[in-house]
ZAMARGU-4260 file (C-alpha; in steps of 0.2 Angstrom, whole numbers, plus 5000, padded with zeros to 4 digits):
<rodrens>
0) 4868/5004/5138 | 4885/5013/5139 | 4897/5008/5126 | 4913/5000/5134 | 4928/4996/5123
5) 4931/4978/5123 | 4948/4970/5126 | 4955/4988/5128 | 4969/4983/5139 | 4974/4968/5128
10) 4974/4980/5113 | 4985/4993/5122 | 4997/4979/5127 | 4998/4972/5109 | 5002/4989/5102
15) 5015/4993/5115 | 5023/5010/5116 | 5013/5021/5105 | 5020/5038/5109 | 5023/5048/5093
20) 5016/5034/5082 | 5000/5036/5071 | 4987/5023/5073 | 4972/5021/5062 | 4956/5017/5072
25) 4946/5009/5059 | 4930/5008/5069 | 4928/5024/5079 | 4911/5021/5087 | 4910/5030/5103
30) 4929/5034/5103 | 4935/5023/5117 | 4949/5016/5108 | 4954/5033/5100 | 4954/5042/5116
35) 4965/5028/5124 | 4978/5029/5110 | 4978/5048/5111 | 4980/5048/5130 | 4996/5038/5127
40) 5004/5050/5115 | 4998/5043/5099 | 4991/5052/5084 | 4975/5045/5078 | 4966/5044/5061
45) 4948/5037/5064 | 4936/5030/5052 | 4917/5027/5054 | 4903/5027/5042 | 4890/5031/5055
50) 4886/5050/5055 | 4879/5049/5072 | 4897/5047/5079 | 4903/5064/5072 | 4898/5073/5088
55) 4909/5062/5098 | 4923/5064/5085 | 4921/5083/5086 | 4924/5082/5105 | 4940/5073/5103
60) 4946/5085/5089 | 4943/5099/5101 | 4952/5091/5115 | 4967/5084/5105 | 4968/5096/5090
65) 4979/5091/5076 | 4984/5074/5084 | 4966/5068/5079 | 4958/5066/5062 | 4941/5059/5058
70) 4936/5052/5042 | 4917/5050/5039 | 4918/5034/5028 | 4918/5015/5029 | 4935/5008/5035
75) 4938/5000/5018 | 4943/5018/5013 | 4959/5015/5022 | 4965/5012/5004 | 4965/5031/5002
80) 4980/5032/5014 | 4998/5030/5010 | 5010/5019/5019 | 5018/5035/5026 | 5002/5041/5034
85) 5002/5028/5049 | 5011/5015/5059 | 4997/5003/5066 | 4979/4999/5063 | 4965/4993/5075
90) 4948/4986/5071 | 4934/4984/5083 | 4922/4975/5072 | 4903/4972/5072 | 4889/4983/5079
95) 4890/4995/5093 | 4879/4996/5108 | 4874/5013/5103 | 4867/5007/5087 | 4858/4993/5095
100) 4850/5004/5108 | 4845/5018/5096 | 4827/5013/5093 | 4825/5022/5077 | 4839/5013/5068
105) 4830/4996/5066 | 4844/4985/5072 | 4835/4978/5087 | 4819/4968/5089 | 4817/4976/5106
110) 4810/4992/5098 | 4797/4994/5084 | 4805/5004/5070 | 4807/5005/5052 | 4817/4990/5046
115) 4832/5000/5041 | 4849/4993/5049 | 4860/5004/5038 | 4876/5009/5048 | 4877/5024/5035
120) 4860/5031/5034 | 4866/5042/5020 | 4867/5029/5007 | 4863/5011/5002 | 4848/5000/5004
125) 4838/4996/5020 | 4834/4979/5027 | 4817/4981/5020 | 4824/4985/5003 | 4835/4970/5004
130) 4821/4958/5007 | 4811/4965/4992 | 4826/4965/4980 | 4834/4948/4983 | 4826/4932/4976
135) 4820/4918/4988 | 4836/4908/4985 | 4847/4923/4988 | 4838/4928/5004 | 4839/4910/5010
140) 4858/4910/5007 | 4860/4926/5017 | 4850/4919/5032 | 4860/4903/5032 | 4877/4910/5029
145) 4876/4924/5041 | 4863/4918/5054 | 4865/4899/5053 | 4846/4898/5050 | 4842/4879/5047
150) 4825/4881/5038 | 4832/4897/5028 | 4822/4894/5012 | 4806/4892/5021 | 4808/4908/5031
155) 4815/4917/5015 | 4799/4913/5006 | 4788/4919/5020 | 4798/4935/5021 | 4796/4938/5002
160) 4778/4935/5004 | 4774/4946/5018 | 4787/4960/5015 | 4790/4966/5033 | 4793/4985/5034
165) 4796/4986/5053 | 4806/4977/5066 | 4791/4970/5075 | 4783/4964/5058 | 4799/4955/5055
170) 4801/4948/5073 | 4783/4942/5072 | 4786/4932/5056 | 4800/4922/5064 | 4792/4907/5072
175) 4807/4899/5080 | 4811/4911/5095 | 4829/4906/5095 | 4831/4912/5077 | 4825/4930/5080
180) 4842/4937/5084 | 4852/4927/5071 | 4839/4933/5057 | 4842/4951/5062 | 4861/4949/5063
185) 4861/4941/5045 | 4851/4955/5037 | 4862/4968/5046 | 4878/4960/5040 | 4871/4959/5022
190) 4864/4977/5022 | 4881/4984/5027 | 4892/4971/5017 | 4902/4969/5033 | 4912/4954/5027
195) 4916/4962/5011 | 4922/4978/5020 | 4933/4967/5031 | 4941/4958/5017 | 4944/4974/5007
200) 4951/4983/5022 | 4963/4969/5027 | 4969/4968/5009 | 4974/4987/5009 | 4982/4985/5026
205) 4993/4971/5019 | 4999/4982/5005 | 5002/4998/5016 | 5008/4992/5033 | 5027/4995/5035
210) 5040/4985/5045 | 5036/4985/5063 | 5018/4990/5060 | 5005/4980/5069 | 4987/4976/5064
215) 4975/4972/5078 | 4957/4965/5076 | 4944/4962/5089 | 4930/4951/5082 | 4913/4946/5089
220) 4906/4934/5075 | 4913/4918/5070 | 4913/4923/5051 | 4922/4939/5055 | 4935/4929/5066
225) 4938/4916/5052 | 4941/4930/5039 | 4954/4938/5051 | 4962/4922/5056 | 4964/4916/5038
230) 4971/4932/5032 | 4984/4933/5047 | 4989/4915/5045 | 4991/4917/5026 | 5002/4933/5029
235) 5013/4924/5042 | 5018/4909/5032 | 5035/4908/5023 | 5035/4914/5005 | 5042/4904/4991
240) 5043/4885/4986 | 5046/4874/5002 | 5056/4862/4990 | 5069/4874/4987 | 5084/4876/5000
245) 5080/4895/5003 | 5063/4900/5007 | 5059/4919/5011 | 5055/4923/5029 | 5036/4927/5032
250) 5031/4945/5031 | 5022/4945/5048 | 5023/4937/5065 | 5007/4932/5074 | 5003/4940/5091
255) 4995/4931/5105 | 4976/4929/5103 | 4966/4935/5118 | 4949/4933/5124 | 4940/4942/5138
260) 4944/4938/5156 | 4931/4933/5169 | 4932/4951/5177 | 4929/4959/5160 | 4914/4948/5156
265) 4906/4952/5173 | 4908/4971/5169 | 4904/4970/5151 | 4893/4955/5145 | 4895/4962/5127
270) 4912/4955/5127 | 4907/4937/5129 | 4911/4932/5110 | 4926/4943/5107 | 4943/4937/5101
275) 4958/4948/5098 | 4970/4943/5085 | 4985/4953/5079 | 5001/4953/5068 | 5017/4963/5066
280) 5025/4966/5050 | 5043/4961/5050
</rodrens>
């Protein structure tokens, strides 16, 4: 399945005129967002920890030269930039269709493969390692928090006992058909510390973004969306003691939340759970 950037037009509209601005694309993927920004006159600094995207990044580098820079690292490493390095930041969170459709990566229960699930295959523990390393209680917490698995403790005990090493072994241990996708999702999120990465990156953005800069986030999972929503709401409230006559103005203003149109959903079913949220620093 070809990767189609989700809510691209809404993201472009939220950013406005980007000619001459520098945008950090925190989730490069197949480069759809980065290309769109570059074609509209922006400079782009792109992050991605998946080494499989480097070939696509090299193509953009050849086409756009010094206007494009790729950093092969998690987007939490945005903290290595300075406030003068960029104007706006964009996140397209979650997993990409390329990762799901690559049979060898272990993200999908459609293919029999080693139970890996690492977005960065150079480092970290696999999903199989995670099951082995966690206690039953810790594994149950992962399944419940990130997959909403109702009988998480029972399933965690079974996984610890059987120690699945492949995607099909894991799939066949899950007795409730509707739990298969959520279990895979929960393990993937834990393996890649996806929620921790989002929190760290947003904390850095808050400290680096300058006046007039915008942060745009496209989320696909309710936990992702809650983290982004809570952060943006916190940033956009007045600062100070409300009992005092003078309260500092909020640091940010909220931009309009967007969800996919019916037309986009018809052409790209992957967009069905997407939400776009944004803020502008004032």
